[in-house]
C-alpha positions in Angstrom: 49.5 -12.5 -57.7 51.9 -11.0 -55.3 55.1 -13.0 -54.3 54.1 -13.0 -50.7 50.7 -14.6 -51.6 52.4 -17.2 -53.7 54.8 -18.1 -50.9 51.9 -18.3 -48.4 49.9 -20.5 -50.7 52.8 -22.8 -51.2 53.4 -23.1 -47.5 49.7 -23.7 -46.8 49.6 -26.6 -49.4 52.6 -28.2 -47.7 51.1 -27.8 -44.2 47.8 -29.4 -45.4 49.8 -32.4 -46.7 51.6 -32.6 -43.4 48.2 -32.8 -41.7 47.4 -35.8 -43.9 45.1 -34.1 -46.4 45.3 -32.8 -49.9 44.7 -29.5 -51.9 45.2 -31.0 -55.4 41.7 -30.3 -56.6 41.5 -26.8 -55.1 42.6 -23.7 -57.0 44.5 -20.7 -55.5 41.3 -18.5 -55.0 39.7 -21.2 -52.8 42.8 -21.5 -50.6 43.2 -17.8 -50.4 39.9 -17.5 -48.6 41.3 -19.6 -45.8 44.5 -17.6 -45.7 42.7 -14.3 -45.5 40.5 -15.6 -42.8 43.6 -16.6 -40.8 45.5 -13.3 -41.4 47.8 -15.0 -44.1 49.2 -17.5 -41.5 49.8 -20.7 -43.6 49.7 -23.1 -40.7 46.5 -21.7 -39.2 44.9 -21.6 -42.6 45.9 -25.2 -43.3 44.3 -26.3 -40.0 41.1 -24.4 -40.8 41.0 -26.0 -44.3 41.5 -29.5 -43.0 38.8 -29.0 -40.4 36.5 -27.7 -43.2 37.2 -30.8 -45.3 36.5 -33.1 -42.4 33.2 -31.3 -41.6 32.2 -31.3 -45.2 32.7 -35.0 -45.5 30.7 -35.8 -42.4 27.9 -33.2 -42.6 27.5 -33.1 -46.4 28.5 -36.6 -47.5 26.6 -36.5 -50.8 28.2 -33.1 -51.8 25.0 -31.1 -51.2 21.9 -30.9 -49.0 18.8 -31.7 -51.1 15.5 -29.8 -50.8 13.9 -32.9 -49.5 16.1 -32.8 -46.4 15.0 -29.3 -45.5 11.4 -29.2 -46.8 9.9 -28.0 -43.5 12.2 -24.9 -43.5 11.6 -24.2 -47.3 7.9 -24.4 -47.0 7.8 -21.2 -44.9 9.0 -19.3 -48.0 11.0 -17.0 -45.7 14.2 -16.8 -47.8 14.7 -15.3 -51.3 17.4 -15.4 -53.9 17.7 -12.3 -56.0 20.4 -12.8 -58.6 23.6 -10.7 -58.6 24.5 -7.3 -57.1 26.4 -4.7 -59.1 29.7 -6.2 -58.0 28.6 -9.7 -59.0 27.8 -11.0 -55.5 24.8 -13.3 -55.0 22.0 -11.5 -53.1 19.9 -13.5 -50.5 17.2 -12.0 -48.3 15.4 -13.4 -45.3 12.1 -12.3 -43.8 12.4 -13.2 -40.1 8.7 -12.7 -39.3 8.1 -15.9 -41.3 10.7 -17.8 -39.2 10.0 -19.7 -36.0 12.6 -21.6 -33.9 12.9 -25.1 -35.3 12.2 -28.1 -33.1 14.6 -30.0 -35.4 17.9 -28.1 -34.9 19.8 -30.6 -37.2 17.4 -29.8 -40.1 17.9 -26.1 -39.4 21.6 -26.5 -39.7 21.2 -28.5 -42.9 19.0 -25.6 -44.1 21.7 -23.1 -43.5 24.2 -25.2 -45.5 21.6 -25.7 -48.3 21.1 -21.9 -48.4 24.8 -21.0 -48.4 25.7 -23.6 -51.0 23.0 -22.7 -53.5 23.5 -18.9 -52.9 27.3 -19.2 -53.6 26.8 -21.5 -56.6 24.4 -19.0 -58.1 27.2 -16.5 -58.4 29.6 -18.7 -60.4 28.5 -17.7 -63.9 31.7 -18.0 -65.8 34.1 -16.7 -63.1 37.0 -18.6 -61.5 35.5 -20.9 -58.9 36.6 -20.3 -55.3 36.2 -16.6 -54.8 32.4 -16.1 -54.8 30.8 -13.9 -52.2 27.3 -13.1 -51.1 25.3 -10.2 -49.8 22.7 -11.0 -47.2 19.6 -9.0 -46.2 17.9 -9.7 -42.9 14.5 -8.1 -42.7 13.2 -7.8 -39.1 10.0 -6.0 -40.0 6.9 -7.3 -38.2 8.8 -9.7 -36.0 7.5 -10.6 -32.6 9.1 -12.5 -29.7 7.8 -15.7 -31.3 10.2 -15.2 -34.2 13.3 -14.7 -32.0 15.7 -17.5 -32.5 19.0 -16.8 -30.8 20.3 -20.4 -31.3 19.4 -20.3 -35.0 21.2 -16.9 -35.5 24.3 -18.1 -33.7 24.4 -21.4 -35.6 24.2 -19.5 -38.9 27.1 -17.2 -38.0 29.2 -20.0 -36.7 28.8 -22.0 -39.9 29.6 -18.9 -41.9 32.7 -18.2 -40.0 34.1 -21.7 -39.6 33.1 -23.3 -42.9 32.5 -20.5 -45.3 35.5 -18.1 -44.8 35.4 -14.9 -46.8 32.1 -15.7 -48.4 30.2 -12.8 -46.8 30.7 -9.5 -48.6 28.1 -7.6 -46.6 25.2 -8.2 -44.3 22.4 -5.6 -44.1 19.9 -5.7 -41.3 16.7 -3.8 -41.9 13.8 -2.6 -39.6 15.4 -3.6 -36.3 12.8 -3.1 -33.6 13.8 -1.7 -30.2 13.2 -4.9 -28.3 15.6 -6.8 -30.7 18.6 -4.6 -29.8 19.2 -6.6 -26.6 18.8 -9.8 -28.5 21.3 -8.6 -31.1 23.9 -7.8 -28.4 23.6 -11.3 -27.2 24.1 -12.8 -30.7 26.9 -10.4 -31.5 29.1 -11.9 -28.8 29.4 -15.0 -31.0 30.4 -13.0 -34.1 34.1 -12.4 -34.8 35.4 -9.0 -35.5 36.0 -9.5 -39.2 32.4 -10.5 -39.7 31.0 -7.7 -37.5 32.8 -5.2 -39.8 30.7 -6.5 -42.7 27.4 -6.0 -40.9 25.4 -2.8 -41.4 22.3 -2.1 -39.3 20.3 0.4 -41.4 18.9 3.2 -39.4 19.6 6.4 -41.3 18.5 7.6 -44.7 22.1 7.8 -45.9 22.6 4.2 -45.0 19.5 3.2 -46.9 20.7 5.0 -50.0 24.1 3.4 -49.8 22.4 0.0 -49.4 20.4 0.5 -52.6 23.4 1.8 -54.4 25.7 -1.1 -53.3 23.3 -3.9 -54.3 21.8 -2.2 -57.4 18.1 -1.8 -58.3 18.2 -4.8 -60.7 18.7 -7.3 -57.9 17.1 -5.4 -55.0 13.4 -6.2 -54.3 10.9 -3.3 -54.9 10.0 -3.1 -51.2 13.6 -2.2 -50.4 14.0 0.4 -53.0 14.9 -1.7 -56.1 13.1 -2.9 -59.1 13.1 -6.7 -58.7 10.4 -9.0 -57.6 11.0 -11.3 -54.6 12.0 -14.8 -55.7 11.4 -17.6 -53.2 14.6 -19.5 -52.6 13.3 -22.8 -54.0 11.9 -21.1 -57.1 15.3 -19.7 -58.1 17.0 -21.7 -60.8 20.8 -21.5 -60.6 22.3 -20.7 -64.1 24.3 -23.6 -65.5 
């Protein structure tokens, strides 16, 4: 690790203590995600980290969101967990035509946390915990206006940005219909620059080839150019 990173980590740990919290059980890779998300500013990273700890304690008091808490969302079988990409990132895919705006927005938020936590934990597999990332695929094929959920999209991105810093490696959006372009522009206003730089809307053949190459055929479902079968999120067993 570079000297400047070591200094920033040390300063961040001290700042967290000053804010009345503790970093004792967290390794350097976990803290580095917060530093990177705040442009290596130790004080800003410390504030973000403490806010994350507070949110986690309040929103996920048991340490995880159980399937029973988000059963309605899981029953649609709209999300799939596909193992690891060539780079070792967990691959998660969502078919938006199976999604409808939830009447229970709290359950939907819990569903987002359940998805992100399980997806991230599926990529541990012997590596140092704290630096795992994910690749997300959003498939907009066959969607209609009934599937459009601006509030749901915004909630997902806000959670990802505020509470899962540097977890997103890449987000691929497939089959965006013309009518959704205006919707996407509205959603994009709530996405920070760093996250937007990780989003690829696939339109051209070259982009599709790079998409297949980046994920790898072993994890990518057949319908997207790979060799894998789709695995419903609740059917995926996280390796111990």
